[in-house]
N, C-alpha and C positions, 0 to 999 in steps of 0.2 A: 451101503448102496444108496440109501435115501439122501445122505449128505451129498454124494456125487450128483444125484438127480436134481437136487435143489440148485446146485451151481449151473446145471445144464438147462433147466427148464424154468426156474422161478425167478429169472431176471426180468422183472415186470416191465411192461411197455413204458410206463411212466413211473417206474418204481425207483427206489434208492437202496443200494446195497453197500455194505462196507467191505473193504478188502485192501490188500497191499497194492502198491503201484504195479508190482509184477503181475498180480492177479488181474488187475484192470487191463493191463497191456495184453495179457494172454486172451482174455475174453474178447477184447476189441479186435485182436488179430484174427480170431476165429470169425467174427462178424464181418470184418472187411474182406474176408476171403471170397468175396464176389459171388460166383455162381454156386459155391458150396451150399448144400442145405444146412442152414446154420443151427447150432445146437443151443446157444444161449438165448432162449426166447421164453417169454413169460406167459405162454398159453399152449395148451394141448392142441388147440385148433389151428395154430400157426406154425407148427414145427415144419422143418424141411422147406419146401417151396411154398408152403402156405395152406390155407383152408380151401377145400374144393367147394366153391360156392354153388356150382351146379347149373347156373344159367336158367333157373326156374322163374316163371312169371309169378306174380303175386297170387294169382288164382291157384297155380300148382303148389306154391308154398303153403297155402291154406290147407292143402290136403297132404302135407309132409312130402310132397313130390310124387304122390301116387298118380296124379293127372298129367304128369310131365310128358308121357309118351304120346298122348293124343291131344295135347294142348298146342294149338297153332303158334302161340306166342313163345313157348319154350323151345329153344333151338336144339332139341334132341332128335326128334323124328321128322324128317322133311315131308314124309307122307301125310302128316297132320295138316299140311297146308291145302291139300286137295279139296275142292269144292267151296273155298272161302267165298262168302256171298258179297262182301264189300270191303272197301279200303279200311285199314286199321292202323292207327298211330298209337304207340304205347311207350311209356317211360315209367320207371319206378325207382324207389329208394328203399334201403333195408339196413338201418343201423342195428348193430349188435352190441349187447351189454354183457360182458363176460366176468366171471369170478372164478379164480383158481385157488384151490385149497390144498395145503400140504403140511402135515405135522402141526396143525393149529395156526398156520400162517395163511392169511387170506390176501389176495391181490385182485384188484378190479381194474377193468379197462373198458373203453368204449371205442367202437370201430364204425366208421361211416362208409357206406357203400352205395354205389349206383350200379346194381348188378345186371340190369338189362334195359336196353333201348331197342325197339323194333319197329319196322314199317312193313306192312303186308299189303300186296297189290293183287287184286283178283283179275282174272282174264276170262274170256269166253271158253266154253267147253270144259269147265271144271278145273282149269289151270290156275295156279297162283304162284306169285313170287314173294319170298320173304327175305328181308335184309335185317340183320341184327348184330348188335355188339353186346357181349355178355362177359361176366367175370368167370374165368377158368380157375385160377388160383389167386388167393388174396393173402398178402403177407406184409404188414406194416407195423412197426413198433418203435419205441424209444427206450433207452436205458441210460441211467446215470450212476456212475460209481465214484466213490471217494477213496483217496489213498495218499500216497506220498512218493516223491522221487528224490534220489540222492544226487545232488548237484554240488560238486567240489567238496564232498564230504559232509554236506549239510542236508538234512531231510527237509524237503519242501512240500507242504500240503498241496494236493492237486484235486481237481474235479474233471472227470471225463464224461462227456455226453456223446452217446452214439445214437444216431437216427437212421433207421432202415425204412425205406419206402419202396415197396415192391408189389407188383401185381402182374399176372399174365392173363391176357384177355383172349376171347374167342370171337372173331368176326366171321359171320356165316352168311353166305348167299345160297338160297335153296329154292328149288322148284318142286311143287306138288301137283298131282293130277288125280282127280276123282274120276276113275274110269266109268263107273256106274254106281248104282245105289249100294253095291256090296264091297267094291274094291277101291282102295286109294294106294298110290305109290308116290315116292319122291326121292330126290337126290340133292345133296348139298356139298358145297366146298367150304372148308374152314381155314382161316388164317390165324394161327396161334402166335401171338406176339406180346411182348411186354418188356419190363426192365426191373432190376433191383438197383437202388441207389443207396450207398452207405456213406454217411458223413460222420466223422469223429472229430470232436473239438476238445482239446485239453486246455484248461485254464488253471492258473496258479493263484493261491490266496494272496501272495505278494504281487499285485498287479503293477506296482511301480517299478519292480525289478525285472519281472518276467512277463513277456507278452504271450498271448494265446497262440496255439498251434492247431491248424485245421488240416485234415486229410480226408480224401473222398475216393470212392470207387464206384464205377457204373458198369453194370453188365446188362446187355440186351439179349433177348430171346426171340427166335424166329423159327416157326415150323408150319407145316400144313397137314391137313387131314381131309378125308372124303367120307361122307355118310350117306347111307341109303335106308329107306324104311317104308313101311306100308301098314295098311289096316284091312282086315277082312271081317265082314259081318257074318258070323257063323249061323246064327238063327236070329229070329226077331228079338231084339233087346240085348243081344250078347255079341260082342266084338272082340277079336284078338288083334293086338298091335305089337309091332316089333321094329327095332332099328339096330343098325350096326355102323360103328365108326372105325375106320382103319386109319392109323396114323402113319405119317411119313417122318422124315428126319426132323429133329428139334435141336437147334444149335444155340449155344451161348457164345456171345462175342464180347470182347473188350476192345473198344475202338473198332478197328477193322480186322482184328485177328480172331479166328475161331478158337475158343478155348476148349470146349467140350462138345460132344455130339451124343445125342440119345434119340429117342423116338417119342412122338406124341402118343399117349396111351390109347390103345384100342378100347372100345366100349361096346358092349352088347346089352340091349334092354328089351324087355317084353312086359306086356300088361294085358289084363282082361278088364273089359268095361261092360257093365250091365246098366242099361237105362230102360228096362222093361216096365218099371213102375213110373207112372206119370209124375213129373216134378222132382225126380230123384235120379242121381247117377252114382254108381259105386265103381271103385277101381281097386285092383290089386296088381302091383308091379314089382319087378325084380330087375337088377342090373349088376353087371360085373365090369369093373374098370381095371385095365392092366397098368396100374401106376408103376409097377416095377420096371417098365420100359424107360422111366426117367432116371433110374439109378445112376447111370454113367454120366448124367449131366452135372452132378455135384461131386461130393466127396464121401468118404466112409463115416463121416460124423453122424449121419442120419440114414436110417434104413427106409427104403421105399417098398411098399407091399401092395399087392393087388387087393381090391376092395369088392366085397359082395354086399349089396344093399337090398333090403326088402321094405316095401311101403304099401300102406292101405289107406284109402280115403273115401269120403262121401261128400256129395253136394246135394242139397235139397232146396226146393223153392219155398221161400218164406212169404211174409206179408207183402202187400202191394205198397209201392211208394211212387207217387205221381204217375199212376197208371201203368207201372212196370214192376215185376216182382223183384224182391231182394233175395239173393241166393246165399245160403248159409253153408259153411264148409268145416270139415274136421278131418284129421288124419293122424297116422302113427307110422313111425319108421324106425328101423334098426340099421344103422350105417356103420361102416368101417372106414376110418380115416387113413389116408395113404402113407403118412410119414410119422416116424417115431424116432426116439433117441436110443432105442434098444431093440432087441428082437421081439419084444412084446408089442402088441397092436393097440392103438387107441380106438376104442369103440364108442359109439354115440347112440343114444336113444332120444327120439324126438317126438313131441306131441305138438299138434298144431290146430289152429282154428282160424276162421276168417269169414268175410262176407263181401258181397258185391252190391254196391249201392248205385242204382241207375240214375243218370242225370239227363234231363231232357229226353225222357223215354229211352229209346235205344241208341241215341246219337252219341252218348258218352257214358262211361262207367268208372266209378271209383272203387278200387279193390283194397281191402285191408287184410292183413294176415298177422297172426301172433304165434310164434313158435317157441317152445321151451326145449332146449337141448341139454342133455346131461352126458358128459364125456369122462372117460376114465382110462388110465393106462395101467394094465395089470401088473401086479407085483411092485408097484411104486408108491402106492398110497396117495397119488395125485388124482384129484378130481376137479372137474371144471363144469360149471353150470352157465348157461347163457340164455338170454332172451333176445329173439330176433323179431323186430317190428317192421312189417312190410307195408308200403303204401304205393299203389300204382294207379295210373290213369290211362284209360283207353278212350280214344276219340275215333268215331266212325262217321266221317263227314258224308 
């Protein structure tokens, strides 16, 4: 079983594996299978259609996602926009450094992401508009295989390089309204779109006799969803927050033809926030995402399963910097990843920390987050560890 799993999972993003020409062709054939959730990938976090980035702001990432439900920058709960006091411009980056281990073999890779860009506009009467573009699923890697091909009875050495560049994004427009000091509500519309591009190039050792061959495939995705959410202050210092996203159809297209159809996964999330202690905020959140709704978008090479996630986090006011406080953050999460190469589920444990550094008092803030993620696929022996480093900038003119 582990040998099979190695072939399916441990084809590292920029790794080199040995095999026959037939094996290379078979693996490449699976990968160029366009919209199929591909099996030959060198990361537990990028199986299927990719890693669920979550669209969290750097602030929410510093609490392992626990603050996501009531964070106005995170495009989860449109009700969090209500009562926004001023214009906010935000952008962030979050590189990830992964290491996959299986049977004593270690493979490392680096992923660069821009997971969230957002603009928030306040209006009178507690209304606010939020526009954002965030990562929904991220899936990019490269693979190199060596082998040989029989040409006119002669075995010719070959090199095959396969590059997969894929991501599905979530573009949201939402309106939030703070009705009074106790209630907030909101509604948002989502455009789920992206593409997977697979490029395979075969080169021969004898470049004078044989030229290289290049083949490519491109699949586009398009879907929509609607989200609603709100917040209610139960008692002084304690609030309950909740949101729900309902998905419409999600289609994969090759050129102008629809290849497969599924649904954008429904999502429900809830959290409790306690800020009754001066200078501190605590949160406990849960969410369920119906990733199985995407199963028919691909093939049976990868399973899609619903995920249940639990998160806890805290933010405390620290020392002063240029007349404004530095905020310190920490969090913990237990997540389930949506895609796997078997019936077993990939589970993730995440620890996080971070801080917010004020610039020019409250006119701008630089946010930092550091997350340690440990992932494992049961009954496979495969384990993956990752560091995620977040850097975000908020400007409030």
